PDB file of the backbone (N, CA, C, O) and the ligand in Angstrom, with CONECT records:
HET     ZN  A 101       1
ATOM      1  N   MET A   1    -108.744  29.572 -95.682  1.00  0.00           N
ATOM      2  CA  MET A   1    -108.775  28.566 -96.598  1.00  0.00           C
ATOM      3  C   MET A   1    -109.822  28.938 -97.720  1.00  0.00           C
ATOM      4  O   MET A   1    -110.966  29.299 -97.443  1.00  0.00           O
ATOM      5  N   PHE A   2    -109.384  28.833 -98.896  1.00  0.00           N
ATOM      6  CA  PHE A   2    -110.330  29.240-100.023  1.00  0.00           C
ATOM      7  C   PHE A   2    -110.497  28.083-101.064  1.00  0.00           C
ATOM      8  O   PHE A   2    -109.603  27.258-101.253  1.00  0.00           O
ATOM      9  N   CYS A   3    -111.567  28.071-101.660  1.00  0.00           N
ATOM     10  CA  CYS A   3    -111.895  26.913-102.630  1.00  0.00           C
ATOM     11  C   CYS A   3    -110.905  27.216-103.789  1.00  0.00           C
ATOM     12  O   CYS A   3    -110.684  28.365-104.171  1.00  0.00           O
ATOM     13  N   GLN A   4    -110.298  26.061-104.349  1.00  0.00           N
ATOM     14  CA  GLN A   4    -109.419  26.146-105.570  1.00  0.00           C
ATOM     15  C   GLN A   4    -110.127  26.239-106.777  1.00  0.00           C
ATOM     16  O   GLN A   4    -109.561  26.595-107.810  1.00  0.00           O
ATOM     17  N   ASN A   5    -111.362  25.938-106.732  1.00  0.00           N
ATOM     18  CA  ASN A   5    -112.221  26.026-107.962  1.00  0.00           C
ATOM     19  C   ASN A   5    -112.791  27.383-108.158  1.00  0.00           C
ATOM     20  O   ASN A   5    -112.474  28.002-109.174  1.00  0.00           O
ATOM     21  N   CYS A   6    -113.623  27.923-107.264  1.00  0.00           N
ATOM     22  CA  CYS A   6    -114.326  29.009-107.465  1.00  0.00           C
ATOM     23  C   CYS A   6    -113.788  30.325-106.529  1.00  0.00           C
ATOM     24  O   CYS A   6    -114.239  31.464-106.655  1.00  0.00           O
ATOM     25  N   GLY A   7    -112.844  29.972-105.669  1.00  0.00           N
ATOM     26  CA  GLY A   7    -112.271  30.979-104.827  1.00  0.00           C
ATOM     27  C   GLY A   7    -112.987  31.416-103.601  1.00  0.00           C
ATOM     28  O   GLY A   7    -112.449  32.231-102.853  1.00  0.00           O
ATOM     29  N   LYS A   8    -114.164  30.931-103.343  1.00  0.00           N
ATOM     30  CA  LYS A   8    -115.044  31.280-102.205  1.00  0.00           C
ATOM     31  C   LYS A   8    -114.242  30.694-100.944  1.00  0.00           C
ATOM     32  O   LYS A   8    -113.585  29.655-100.893  1.00  0.00           O
ATOM     33  N   GLU A   9    -114.492  31.713 -99.870  1.00  0.00           N
ATOM     34  CA  GLU A   9    -113.714  31.234 -98.536  1.00  0.00           C
ATOM     35  C   GLU A   9    -114.620  30.159 -97.973  1.00  0.00           C
ATOM     36  O   GLU A   9    -115.851  30.148 -98.013  1.00  0.00           O
ATOM     37  N   LEU A  10    -113.752  29.193 -97.405  1.00  0.00           N
ATOM     38  CA  LEU A  10    -114.548  27.960 -96.814  1.00  0.00           C
ATOM     39  C   LEU A  10    -114.276  27.856 -95.293  1.00  0.00           C
ATOM     40  O   LEU A  10    -113.226  28.254 -94.790  1.00  0.00           O
ATOM     41  N   PRO A  11    -115.271  27.305 -94.607  1.00  0.00           N
ATOM     42  CA  PRO A  11    -115.107  26.966 -93.215  1.00  0.00           C
ATOM     43  C   PRO A  11    -114.098  25.893 -93.043  1.00  0.00           C
ATOM     44  O   PRO A  11    -113.884  25.085 -93.947  1.00  0.00           O
ATOM     45  N   ASP A  12    -113.439  25.860 -91.847  1.00  0.00           N
ATOM     46  CA  ASP A  12    -112.493  24.729 -91.574  1.00  0.00           C
ATOM     47  C   ASP A  12    -113.144  23.361 -91.597  1.00  0.00           C
ATOM     48  O   ASP A  12    -114.337  23.230 -91.327  1.00  0.00           O
ATOM     49  N   ASN A  13    -112.333  22.306 -91.931  1.00  0.00           N
ATOM     50  CA  ASN A  13    -112.758  20.989 -91.808  1.00  0.00           C
ATOM     51  C   ASN A  13    -114.013  20.610 -92.726  1.00  0.00           C
ATOM     52  O   ASN A  13    -114.769  19.685 -92.431  1.00  0.00           O
ATOM     53  N   CYS A  14    -114.154  21.344 -93.776  1.00  0.00           N
ATOM     54  CA  CYS A  14    -115.177  20.867 -94.755  1.00  0.00           C
ATOM     55  C   CYS A  14    -114.529  20.161 -95.857  1.00  0.00           C
ATOM     56  O   CYS A  14    -113.442  20.506 -96.321  1.00  0.00           O
ATOM     57  N   ILE A  15    -115.295  19.052 -96.314  1.00  0.00           N
ATOM     58  CA  ILE A  15    -114.660  18.216 -97.460  1.00  0.00           C
ATOM     59  C   ILE A  15    -115.069  18.585 -98.763  1.00  0.00           C
ATOM     60  O   ILE A  15    -114.519  18.035 -99.716  1.00  0.00           O
ATOM     61  N   ALA A  16    -116.052  19.531 -98.973  1.00  0.00           N
ATOM     62  CA  ALA A  16    -116.326  20.038-100.312  1.00  0.00           C
ATOM     63  C   ALA A  16    -116.957  21.484-100.280  1.00  0.00           C
ATOM     64  O   ALA A  16    -117.608  21.899 -99.321  1.00  0.00           O
ATOM     65  N   CYS A  17    -116.706  22.184-101.387  1.00  0.00           N
ATOM     66  CA  CYS A  17    -117.064  23.531-101.357  1.00  0.00           C
ATOM     67  C   CYS A  17    -118.499  23.781-101.269  1.00  0.00           C
ATOM     68  O   CYS A  17    -119.196  23.125-102.042  1.00  0.00           O
ATOM     69  N   GLN A  18    -119.074  24.591-100.489  1.00  0.00           N
ATOM     70  CA  GLN A  18    -120.413  24.721-100.397  1.00  0.00           C
ATOM     71  C   GLN A  18    -121.167  25.606-101.485  1.00  0.00           C
ATOM     72  O   GLN A  18    -122.382  25.713-101.648  1.00  0.00           O
ATOM     73  N   ASN A  19    -120.166  26.193-102.161  1.00  0.00           N
ATOM     74  CA  ASN A  19    -120.621  27.119-103.318  1.00  0.00           C
ATOM     75  C   ASN A  19    -120.703  26.365-104.585  1.00  0.00           C
ATOM     76  O   ASN A  19    -121.772  26.344-105.196  1.00  0.00           O
ATOM     77  N   CYS A  20    -119.673  25.751-105.025  1.00  0.00           N
ATOM     78  CA  CYS A  20    -119.512  25.075-106.203  1.00  0.00           C
ATOM     79  C   CYS A  20    -119.453  23.525-106.142  1.00  0.00           C
ATOM     80  O   CYS A  20    -119.497  22.879-107.189  1.00  0.00           O
ATOM     81  N   GLY A  21    -119.357  22.936-104.973  1.00  0.00           N
ATOM     82  CA  GLY A  21    -119.462  21.511-104.694  1.00  0.00           C
ATOM     83  C   GLY A  21    -118.086  20.737-104.994  1.00  0.00           C
ATOM     84  O   GLY A  21    -117.954  19.513-104.958  1.00  0.00           O
ATOM     85  N   ALA A  22    -116.999  21.754-105.323  1.00  0.00           N
ATOM     86  CA  ALA A  22    -115.590  20.982-105.641  1.00  0.00           C
ATOM     87  C   ALA A  22    -115.060  20.384-104.291  1.00  0.00           C
ATOM     88  O   ALA A  22    -115.329  20.882-103.197  1.00  0.00           O
ATOM     89  N   GLN A  23    -114.289  19.282-104.467  1.00  0.00           N
ATOM     90  CA  GLN A  23    -113.734  18.502-103.359  1.00  0.00           C
ATOM     91  C   GLN A  23    -112.662  19.272-102.949  1.00  0.00           C
ATOM     92  O   GLN A  23    -111.957  19.784-103.819  1.00  0.00           O
ATOM     93  N   ILE A  24    -112.380  19.469-101.637  1.00  0.00           N
ATOM     94  CA  ILE A  24    -111.317  20.058-101.045  1.00  0.00           C
ATOM     95  C   ILE A  24    -110.040  19.170-100.865  1.00  0.00           C
ATOM     96  O   ILE A  24    -110.122  18.312 -99.987  1.00  0.00           O
ATOM     97  N   ASN A  25    -108.885  19.253-101.565  1.00  0.00           N
ATOM     98  CA  ASN A  25    -108.003  18.236-101.595  1.00  0.00           C
ATOM     99  C   ASN A  25    -106.840  18.707-100.748  1.00  0.00           C
ATOM    100  O   ASN A  25    -105.715  18.711-101.247  1.00  0.00           O
ATOM    101  N   ASN A  26    -107.045  19.124 -99.444  1.00  0.00           N
ATOM    102  CA  ASN A  26    -106.038  19.420 -98.557  1.00  0.00           C
ATOM    103  C   ASN A  26    -105.801  18.461 -97.506  1.00  0.00           C
ATOM    104  O   ASN A  26    -104.994  18.656 -96.597  1.00  0.00           O
ATOM    105  N   VAL A  27    -106.624  17.253 -97.653  1.00  0.00           N
ATOM    106  CA  VAL A  27    -106.654  16.254 -96.630  1.00  0.00           C
ATOM    107  C   VAL A  27    -105.271  15.488 -96.858  1.00  0.00           C
ATOM    108  O   VAL A  27    -104.760  15.324 -97.966  1.00  0.00           O
ATOM    109  N   VAL A  28    -104.771  15.069 -95.709  1.00  0.00           N
ATOM    110  CA  VAL A  28    -103.565  14.227 -95.800  1.00  0.00           C
ATOM    111  C   VAL A  28    -103.997  12.754 -96.125  1.00  0.00           C
ATOM    112  O   VAL A  28    -104.737  12.046 -95.441  1.00  0.00           O
ATOM    113  N   ASP A  29    -103.410  12.455 -97.254  1.00  0.00           N
ATOM    114  CA  ASP A  29    -103.737  11.173 -97.831  1.00  0.00           C
ATOM    115  C   ASP A  29    -102.448  10.391 -98.230  1.00  0.00           C
ATOM    116  O   ASP A  29    -102.267   9.991 -99.380  1.00  0.00           O
ATOM    117  N   THR A  30    -101.656  10.217 -97.319  1.00  0.00           N
ATOM    118  CA  THR A  30    -100.380   9.528 -97.601  1.00  0.00           C
ATOM    119  C   THR A  30    -100.407   7.935 -97.910  1.00  0.00           C
ATOM    120  O   THR A  30     -99.510   7.332 -98.498  1.00  0.00           O
ATOM    121  N   GLY A  31    -101.516   7.408 -97.441  1.00  0.00           N
ATOM    122  CA  GLY A  31    -101.521   5.953 -97.645  1.00  0.00           C
ATOM    123  C   GLY A  31    -100.463   5.237 -97.039  1.00  0.00           C
ATOM    124  O   GLY A  31     -99.828   4.338 -97.591  1.00  0.00           O
ATOM    125  N   ASN A  32    -100.242   5.771 -95.578  1.00  0.00           N
ATOM    126  CA  ASN A  32     -99.172   5.173 -94.778  1.00  0.00           C
ATOM    127  C   ASN A  32     -99.413   3.647 -94.457  1.00  0.00           C
ATOM    128  O   ASN A  32    -100.495   3.229 -94.045  1.00  0.00           O
ATOM    129  N   VAL A  33     -98.285   2.835 -94.688  1.00  0.00           N
ATOM    130  CA  VAL A  33     -98.357   1.392 -94.393  1.00  0.00           C
ATOM    131  C   VAL A  33     -98.887   1.066 -92.957  1.00  0.00           C
ATOM    132  O   VAL A  33     -99.449   0.007 -92.677  1.00  0.00           O
ATOM    133  N   GLY A  34     -98.660   2.042 -92.113  1.00  0.00           N
ATOM    134  CA  GLY A  34     -99.165   1.904 -90.670  1.00  0.00           C
ATOM    135  C   GLY A  34    -100.419   1.478 -90.500  1.00  0.00           C
ATOM    136  O   GLY A  34    -100.765   0.674 -89.634  1.00  0.00           O
ATOM    137  N   TRP A  35    -101.317   2.130 -91.521  1.00  0.00           N
ATOM    138  CA  TRP A  35    -102.873   1.834 -91.524  1.00  0.00           C
ATOM    139  C   TRP A  35    -103.067   0.475 -91.869  1.00  0.00           C
ATOM    140  O   TRP A  35    -104.093  -0.042 -91.426  1.00  0.00           O
ATOM    141  N   ALA A  36    -102.296  -0.234 -92.574  1.00  0.00           N
ATOM    142  CA  ALA A  36    -102.505  -1.653 -92.976  1.00  0.00           C
ATOM    143  C   ALA A  36    -102.179  -2.434 -91.670  1.00  0.00           C
ATOM    144  O   ALA A  36    -102.857  -3.389 -91.289  1.00  0.00           O
ATOM    145  N   PHE A  37    -101.202  -2.003 -91.085  1.00  0.00           N
ATOM    146  CA  PHE A  37    -100.814  -2.700 -89.795  1.00  0.00           C
ATOM    147  C   PHE A  37    -101.920  -2.603 -88.752  1.00  0.00           C
ATOM    148  O   PHE A  37    -102.246  -3.610 -88.123  1.00  0.00           O
ATOM    149  N   LEU A  38    -102.511  -1.423 -88.548  1.00  0.00           N
ATOM    150  CA  LEU A  38    -103.696  -1.243 -87.720  1.00  0.00           C
ATOM    151  C   LEU A  38    -104.906  -2.053 -88.206  1.00  0.00           C
ATOM    152  O   LEU A  38    -105.574  -2.688 -87.390  1.00  0.00           O
ATOM    153  N   GLY A  39    -105.187  -2.048 -89.445  1.00  0.00           N
ATOM    154  CA  GLY A  39    -106.273  -2.820 -90.045  1.00  0.00           C
ATOM    155  C   GLY A  39    -106.084  -4.383 -89.753  1.00  0.00           C
ATOM    156  O   GLY A  39    -107.040  -5.142 -89.598  1.00  0.00           O
ATOM    157  N   CYS A  40    -104.890  -4.735 -89.702  1.00  0.00           N
ATOM    158  CA  CYS A  40    -104.530  -6.210 -89.432  1.00  0.00           C
ATOM    159  C   CYS A  40    -104.670  -6.575 -88.022  1.00  0.00           C
ATOM    160  O   CYS A  40    -105.119  -7.663 -87.659  1.00  0.00           O
ATOM    161  N   CYS A  41    -104.246  -5.573 -87.169  1.00  0.00           N
ATOM    162  CA  CYS A  41    -104.328  -5.907 -85.613  1.00  0.00           C
ATOM    163  C   CYS A  41    -105.586  -5.613 -85.160  1.00  0.00           C
ATOM    164  O   CYS A  41    -106.056  -6.419 -84.356  1.00  0.00           O
ATOM    165  N   VAL A  42    -106.414  -4.440 -85.540  1.00  0.00           N
ATOM    166  CA  VAL A  42    -107.808  -4.170 -85.236  1.00  0.00           C
ATOM    167  C   VAL A  42    -108.670  -4.135 -86.494  1.00  0.00           C
ATOM    168  O   VAL A  42    -108.959  -3.066 -87.032  1.00  0.00           O
ATOM    169  N   PRO A  43    -109.065  -5.279 -86.941  1.00  0.00           N
ATOM    170  CA  PRO A  43    -109.790  -5.340 -88.256  1.00  0.00           C
ATOM    171  C   PRO A  43    -111.068  -4.580 -88.386  1.00  0.00           C
ATOM    172  O   PRO A  43    -111.530  -4.096 -89.419  1.00  0.00           O
ATOM    173  N   VAL A  44    -111.616  -4.545 -87.066  1.00  0.00           N
ATOM    174  CA  VAL A  44    -112.985  -3.762 -87.145  1.00  0.00           C
ATOM    175  C   VAL A  44    -112.716  -2.167 -87.453  1.00  0.00           C
ATOM    176  O   VAL A  44    -113.431  -1.479 -88.181  1.00  0.00           O
ATOM    177  N   ALA A  45    -111.602  -1.741 -86.789  1.00  0.00           N
ATOM    178  CA  ALA A  45    -111.216  -0.461 -87.018  1.00  0.00           C
ATOM    179  C   ALA A  45    -110.754  -0.166 -88.485  1.00  0.00           C
ATOM    180  O   ALA A  45    -111.041   0.905 -89.020  1.00  0.00           O
ATOM    181  N   GLY A  46    -110.062  -1.102 -89.100  1.00  0.00           N
ATOM    182  CA  GLY A  46    -109.608  -1.031 -90.385  1.00  0.00           C
ATOM    183  C   GLY A  46    -110.820  -0.920 -91.394  1.00  0.00           C
ATOM    184  O   GLY A  46    -110.826  -0.114 -92.324  1.00  0.00           O
ATOM    185  N   LEU A  47    -111.829  -1.790 -91.128  1.00  0.00           N
ATOM    186  CA  LEU A  47    -112.997  -1.780 -91.882  1.00  0.00           C
ATOM    187  C   LEU A  47    -113.824  -0.537 -91.875  1.00  0.00           C
ATOM    188  O   LEU A  47    -114.240   0.008 -92.897  1.00  0.00           O
ATOM    189  N   VAL A  48    -114.064  -0.064 -90.472  1.00  0.00           N
ATOM    190  CA  VAL A  48    -114.733   1.199 -90.359  1.00  0.00           C
ATOM    191  C   VAL A  48    -114.129   2.313 -90.966  1.00  0.00           C
ATOM    192  O   VAL A  48    -114.801   3.109 -91.621  1.00  0.00           O
ATOM    193  N   LEU A  49    -112.591   2.471 -90.762  1.00  0.00           N
ATOM    194  CA  LEU A  49    -111.875   3.602 -91.341  1.00  0.00           C
ATOM    195  C   LEU A  49    -112.020   3.522 -92.901  1.00  0.00           C
ATOM    196  O   LEU A  49    -112.154   4.553 -93.560  1.00  0.00           O
ATOM    197  N   TYR A  50    -111.994   2.401 -93.422  1.00  0.00           N
ATOM    198  CA  TYR A  50    -112.103   2.212 -94.943  1.00  0.00           C
ATOM    199  C   TYR A  50    -113.435   2.935 -95.463  1.00  0.00           C
ATOM    200  O   TYR A  50    -113.422   3.674 -96.447  1.00  0.00           O
ATOM    201  N   PHE A  51    -114.551   2.665 -94.739  1.00  0.00           N
ATOM    202  CA  PHE A  51    -115.888   3.267 -95.207  1.00  0.00           C
ATOM    203  C   PHE A  51    -115.754   4.829 -94.832  1.00  0.00           C
ATOM    204  O   PHE A  51    -116.284   5.672 -95.556  1.00  0.00           O
ATOM    205  N   VAL A  52    -115.153   5.127 -93.874  1.00  0.00           N
ATOM    206  CA  VAL A  52    -115.145   6.580 -93.472  1.00  0.00           C
ATOM    207  C   VAL A  52    -114.320   7.411 -94.509  1.00  0.00           C
ATOM    208  O   VAL A  52    -114.651   8.533 -94.892  1.00  0.00           O
ATOM    209  N   TRP A  53    -113.195   6.722 -94.924  1.00  0.00           N
ATOM    210  CA  TRP A  53    -112.293   7.439 -95.735  1.00  0.00           C
ATOM    211  C   TRP A  53    -112.239   7.220 -97.143  1.00  0.00           C
ATOM    212  O   TRP A  53    -111.477   7.897 -97.834  1.00  0.00           O
ATOM    213  N   LYS A  54    -113.014   6.291 -97.665  1.00  0.00           N
ATOM    214  CA  LYS A  54    -112.834   5.778 -99.068  1.00  0.00           C
ATOM    215  C   LYS A  54    -113.031   6.985 -99.992  1.00  0.00           C
ATOM    216  O   LYS A  54    -112.438   7.034-101.069  1.00  0.00           O
ATOM    217  N   ASP A  55    -113.790   7.881 -99.618  1.00  0.00           N
ATOM    218  CA  ASP A  55    -114.083   9.075-100.748  1.00  0.00           C
ATOM    219  C   ASP A  55    -112.933  10.131-100.520  1.00  0.00           C
ATOM    220  O   ASP A  55    -112.320  10.626-101.465  1.00  0.00           O
ATOM    221  N   GLN A  56    -112.687  10.439 -99.208  1.00  0.00           N
ATOM    222  CA  GLN A  56    -111.777  11.606 -98.871  1.00  0.00           C
ATOM    223  C   GLN A  56    -110.377  11.173 -98.969  1.00  0.00           C
ATOM    224  O   GLN A  56    -109.538  11.934 -99.451  1.00  0.00           O
ATOM    225  N   LYS A  57    -110.060   9.968 -98.532  1.00  0.00           N
ATOM    226  CA  LYS A  57    -108.581   9.521 -98.430  1.00  0.00           C
ATOM    227  C   LYS A  57    -108.570   8.197 -99.146  1.00  0.00           C
ATOM    228  O   LYS A  57    -108.524   7.190 -98.439  1.00  0.00           O
ATOM    229  N   PRO A  58    -108.606   8.065-100.432  1.00  0.00           N
ATOM    230  CA  PRO A  58    -108.658   6.761-101.123  1.00  0.00           C
ATOM    231  C   PRO A  58    -107.338   5.943-100.776  1.00  0.00           C
ATOM    232  O   PRO A  58    -107.398   4.750-100.480  1.00  0.00           O
ATOM    233  N   ASN A  59    -106.233   6.598-100.825  1.00  0.00           N
ATOM    234  CA  ASN A  59    -104.902   5.774-100.552  1.00  0.00           C
ATOM    235  C   ASN A  59    -104.953   5.167 -99.167  1.00  0.00           C
ATOM    236  O   ASN A  59    -104.735   3.977 -98.942  1.00  0.00           O
ATOM    237  N   THR A  60    -105.284   6.154 -98.180  1.00  0.00           N
ATOM    238  CA  THR A  60    -105.266   5.644 -96.779  1.00  0.00           C
ATOM    239  C   THR A  60    -106.289   4.465 -96.659  1.00  0.00           C
ATOM    240  O   THR A  60    -105.945   3.391 -96.166  1.00  0.00           O
ATOM    241  N   ALA A  61    -107.530   4.689 -97.113  1.00  0.00           N
ATOM    242  CA  ALA A  61    -108.559   3.792 -96.897  1.00  0.00           C
ATOM    243  C   ALA A  61    -108.243   2.496 -97.519  1.00  0.00           C
ATOM    244  O   ALA A  61    -108.638   1.465 -96.975  1.00  0.00           O
ATOM    245  N   LYS A  62    -107.510   2.455 -98.698  1.00  0.00           N
ATOM    246  CA  LYS A  62    -107.042   1.213 -99.358  1.00  0.00           C
ATOM    247  C   LYS A  62    -106.027   0.468 -98.427  1.00  0.00           C
ATOM    248  O   LYS A  62    -106.103  -0.753 -98.292  1.00  0.00           O
ATOM    249  N   LYS A  63    -105.134   1.169 -97.824  1.00  0.00           N
ATOM    250  CA  LYS A  63    -104.288   0.510 -96.739  1.00  0.00           C
ATOM    251  C   LYS A  63    -105.016  -0.110 -95.624  1.00  0.00           C
ATOM    252  O   LYS A  63    -104.596  -1.172 -95.166  1.00  0.00           O
ATOM    253  N   CYS A  64    -106.096   0.464 -95.131  1.00  0.00           N
ATOM    254  CA  CYS A  64    -106.900  -0.032 -94.054  1.00  0.00           C
ATOM    255  C   CYS A  64    -107.566  -1.288 -94.446  1.00  0.00           C
ATOM    256  O   CYS A  64    -107.605  -2.250 -93.680  1.00  0.00           O
ATOM    257  N   ILE A  65    -108.133  -1.300 -95.722  1.00  0.00           N
ATOM    258  CA  ILE A  65    -108.868  -2.461 -96.163  1.00  0.00           C
ATOM    259  C   ILE A  65    -107.845  -3.634 -96.534  1.00  0.00           C
ATOM    260  O   ILE A  65    -108.225  -4.803 -96.487  1.00  0.00           O
ATOM    261  N   ILE A  66    -106.683  -3.336 -96.863  1.00  0.00           N
ATOM    262  CA  ILE A  66    -105.653  -4.305 -97.271  1.00  0.00           C
ATOM    263  C   ILE A  66    -105.316  -4.956 -95.801  1.00  0.00           C
ATOM    264  O   ILE A  66    -105.225  -6.176 -95.671  1.00  0.00           O
ATOM    265  N   GLY A  67    -105.157  -4.142 -94.818  1.00  0.00           N
ATOM    266  CA  GLY A  67    -104.969  -4.715 -93.447  1.00  0.00           C
ATOM    267  C   GLY A  67    -105.978  -5.604 -92.928  1.00  0.00           C
ATOM    268  O   GLY A  67    -105.711  -6.596 -92.249  1.00  0.00           O
ATOM    269  N   PHE A  68    -107.083  -5.259 -93.236  1.00  0.00           N
ATOM    270  CA  PHE A  68    -108.365  -6.040 -92.952  1.00  0.00           C
ATOM    271  C   PHE A  68    -108.337  -7.439 -93.621  1.00  0.00           C
ATOM    272  O   PHE A  68    -108.606  -8.491 -93.040  1.00  0.00           O
ATOM    273  N   PHE A  69    -107.966  -7.306 -94.953  1.00  0.00           N
ATOM    274  CA  PHE A  69    -108.033  -8.588 -95.763  1.00  0.00           C
ATOM    275  C   PHE A  69    -106.899  -9.606 -95.352  1.00  0.00           C
ATOM    276  O   PHE A  69    -107.067 -10.826 -95.348  1.00  0.00           O
ATOM    277  N   ILE A  70    -105.601  -8.902 -94.970  1.00  0.00           N
ATOM    278  CA  ILE A  70    -104.585  -9.615 -94.391  1.00  0.00           C
ATOM    279  C   ILE A  70    -104.864 -10.563 -93.093  1.00  0.00           C
ATOM    280  O   ILE A  70    -104.442 -11.708 -92.935  1.00  0.00           O
ATOM    281  N   TYR A  71    -105.713  -9.772 -92.166  1.00  0.00           N
ATOM    282  CA  TYR A  71    -106.311 -10.364 -91.009  1.00  0.00           C
ATOM    283  C   TYR A  71    -107.226 -11.535 -91.400  1.00  0.00           C
ATOM    284  O   TYR A  71    -107.220 -12.593 -90.772  1.00  0.00           O
ATOM    285  N   LEU A  72    -108.068 -11.286 -92.537  1.00  0.00           N
ATOM    286  CA  LEU A  72    -109.054 -12.410 -92.931  1.00  0.00           C
ATOM    287  C   LEU A  72    -108.211 -13.517 -93.511  1.00  0.00           C
ATOM    288  O   LEU A  72    -108.528 -14.657 -93.173  1.00  0.00           O
ATOM    289  N   VAL A  73    -107.229 -13.375 -94.298  1.00  0.00           N
ATOM    290  CA  VAL A  73    -106.491 -14.359 -94.788  1.00  0.00           C
ATOM    291  C   VAL A  73    -105.989 -15.338 -93.667  1.00  0.00           C
ATOM    292  O   VAL A  73    -106.063 -16.565 -93.738  1.00  0.00           O
ATOM    293  N   PHE A  74    -105.438 -14.574 -92.563  1.00  0.00           N
ATOM    294  CA  PHE A  74    -104.800 -15.268 -91.612  1.00  0.00           C
ATOM    295  C   PHE A  74    -105.826 -16.097 -90.713  1.00  0.00           C
ATOM    296  O   PHE A  74    -105.564 -17.211 -90.259  1.00  0.00           O
ATOM    297  N   CYS A  75    -106.920 -15.475 -90.531  1.00  0.00           N
ATOM    298  CA  CYS A  75    -108.029 -16.176 -89.934  1.00  0.00           C
ATOM    299  C   CYS A  75    -108.429 -17.415 -90.670  1.00  0.00           C
ATOM    300  O   CYS A  75    -108.642 -18.442 -90.027  1.00  0.00           O
ATOM    301  N   ILE A  76    -108.556 -17.390 -92.091  1.00  0.00           N
ATOM    302  CA  ILE A  76    -108.981 -18.512 -92.920  1.00  0.00           C
ATOM    303  C   ILE A  76    -107.862 -19.479 -92.784  1.00  0.00           C
ATOM    304  O   ILE A  76    -108.207 -20.648 -92.615  1.00  0.00           O
ATOM    305  N   LEU A  77    -106.548 -19.217 -92.825  1.00  0.00           N
ATOM    306  CA  LEU A  77    -105.477 -20.077 -92.661  1.00  0.00           C
ATOM    307  C   LEU A  77    -105.573 -20.787 -91.331  1.00  0.00           C
ATOM    308  O   LEU A  77    -105.449 -22.010 -91.257  1.00  0.00           O
ATOM    309  N   TYR A  78    -105.793 -20.017 -90.281  1.00  0.00           N
ATOM    310  CA  TYR A  78    -105.886 -20.639 -88.975  1.00  0.00           C
ATOM    311  C   TYR A  78    -106.898 -21.657 -88.807  1.00  0.00           C
ATOM    312  O   TYR A  78    -106.740 -22.649 -88.096  1.00  0.00           O
ATOM    313  N   VAL A  79    -108.059 -21.370 -89.547  1.00  0.00           N
ATOM    314  CA  VAL A  79    -109.285 -22.344 -89.595  1.00  0.00           C
ATOM    315  C   VAL A  79    -108.820 -23.562 -90.228  1.00  0.00           C
ATOM    316  O   VAL A  79    -108.940 -24.679 -89.727  1.00  0.00           O
ATOM    317  N   ILE A  80    -108.263 -23.295 -91.397  1.00  0.00           N
ATOM    318  CA  ILE A  80    -107.836 -24.518 -92.328  1.00  0.00           C
ATOM    319  C   ILE A  80    -106.899 -25.412 -91.460  1.00  0.00           C
ATOM    320  O   ILE A  80    -107.043 -26.634 -91.465  1.00  0.00           O
ATOM    321  N   MET A  81    -105.934 -24.796 -90.713  1.00  0.00           N
ATOM    322  CA  MET A  81    -105.037 -25.565 -89.955  1.00  0.00           C
ATOM    323  C   MET A  81    -105.522 -26.404 -88.874  1.00  0.00           C
ATOM    324  O   MET A  81    -105.045 -27.509 -88.615  1.00  0.00           O
ATOM    325  N   ILE A  82    -106.553 -25.814 -88.201  1.00  0.00           N
ATOM    326  CA  ILE A  82    -107.281 -26.428 -87.048  1.00  0.00           C
ATOM    327  C   ILE A  82    -108.082 -27.650 -87.668  1.00  0.00           C
ATOM    328  O   ILE A  82    -108.077 -28.754 -87.123  1.00  0.00           O
ATOM    329  N   VAL A  83    -108.739 -27.395 -88.787  1.00  0.00           N
ATOM    330  CA  VAL A  83    -109.558 -28.428 -89.451  1.00  0.00           C
ATOM    331  C   VAL A  83    -108.481 -29.604 -89.735  1.00  0.00           C
ATOM    332  O   VAL A  83    -108.578 -30.722 -89.230  1.00  0.00           O
ATOM    333  N   LEU A  84    -107.555 -29.251 -90.514  1.00  0.00           N
ATOM    334  CA  LEU A  84    -106.479 -30.229 -90.960  1.00  0.00           C
ATOM    335  C   LEU A  84    -105.891 -30.955 -89.657  1.00  0.00           C
ATOM    336  O   LEU A  84    -105.737 -32.176 -89.673  1.00  0.00           O
ATOM    337  N   LEU A  85    -105.619 -30.320 -88.716  1.00  0.00           N
ATOM    338  CA  LEU A  85    -105.177 -30.987 -87.385  1.00  0.00           C
ATOM    339  C   LEU A  85    -106.150 -31.873 -86.896  1.00  0.00           C
ATOM    340  O   LEU A  85    -105.859 -33.049 -86.678  1.00  0.00           O
ATOM    341  N   SER A  86    -107.293 -31.421 -86.699  1.00  0.00           N
ATOM    342  CA  SER A  86    -108.358 -32.351 -86.145  1.00  0.00           C
ATOM    343  C   SER A  86    -108.607 -33.604 -86.993  1.00  0.00           C
ATOM    344  O   SER A  86    -108.901 -34.696 -86.506  1.00  0.00           O
ATOM    345  N   LEU A  87    -108.466 -33.357 -88.299  1.00  0.00           N
ATOM    346  CA  LEU A  87    -108.771 -34.610 -89.160  1.00  0.00           C
ATOM    347  C   LEU A  87    -107.514 -35.554 -88.984  1.00  0.00           C
ATOM    348  O   LEU A  87    -107.653 -36.777 -88.983  1.00  0.00           O
ATOM    349  N   MET A  88    -106.350 -34.978 -88.843  1.00  0.00           N
ATOM    350  CA  MET A  88    -105.184 -35.822 -88.722  1.00  0.00           C
ATOM    351  C   MET A  88    -105.154 -36.644 -87.540  1.00  0.00           C
ATOM    352  O   MET A  88    -104.692 -37.785 -87.534  1.00  0.00           O
ATOM    353  N   LEU A  89    -105.726 -35.970 -86.382  1.00  0.00           N
ATOM    354  CA  LEU A  89    -105.768 -36.583 -85.018  1.00  0.00           C
ATOM    355  C   LEU A  89    -106.731 -37.634 -85.013  1.00  0.00           C
ATOM    356  O   LEU A  89    -106.509 -38.618 -84.307  1.00  0.00           O
ATOM    357  N   GLU A  90    -107.860 -37.561 -85.757  1.00  0.00           N
ATOM    358  CA  GLU A  90    -109.010 -38.485 -85.690  1.00  0.00           C
ATOM    359  C   GLU A  90    -108.457 -39.683 -86.473  1.00  0.00           C
ATOM    360  O   GLU A  90    -109.021 -40.741 -86.191  1.00  0.00           O
ATOM    361  N   VAL A  91    -107.472 -39.762 -87.402  1.00  0.00           N
ATOM    362  CA  VAL A  91    -107.103 -40.922 -88.081  1.00  0.00           C
ATOM    363  C   VAL A  91    -106.274 -41.848 -87.158  1.00  0.00           C
ATOM    364  O   VAL A  91    -105.856 -42.926 -87.581  1.00  0.00           O
TER     365      VAL A  91
HETATM  366 ZN    ZN A 101    -116.065  26.333-104.959  1.00  0.00          ZN2+
END
């Protein structure tokens, strides 16, 4: 693997060139919807993966955080439903 900017040979699994500092853009960043699903089912993982990937894999990170927010919205809806139900039962 070689740097696309300066042509210097790079070690495997590095994210930026050690010579010129250019980002290595051979990372797989498909932004697969499956990551949103994961973020929804395992919100902690979605949140952690977002912060891990937000610079290297912005598309995938976005899907992770979307999943996390879907989970949050469902939590809020659930709480609102419980509150409304308890209010209705008290009357
Ligand atoms: Zn370079």
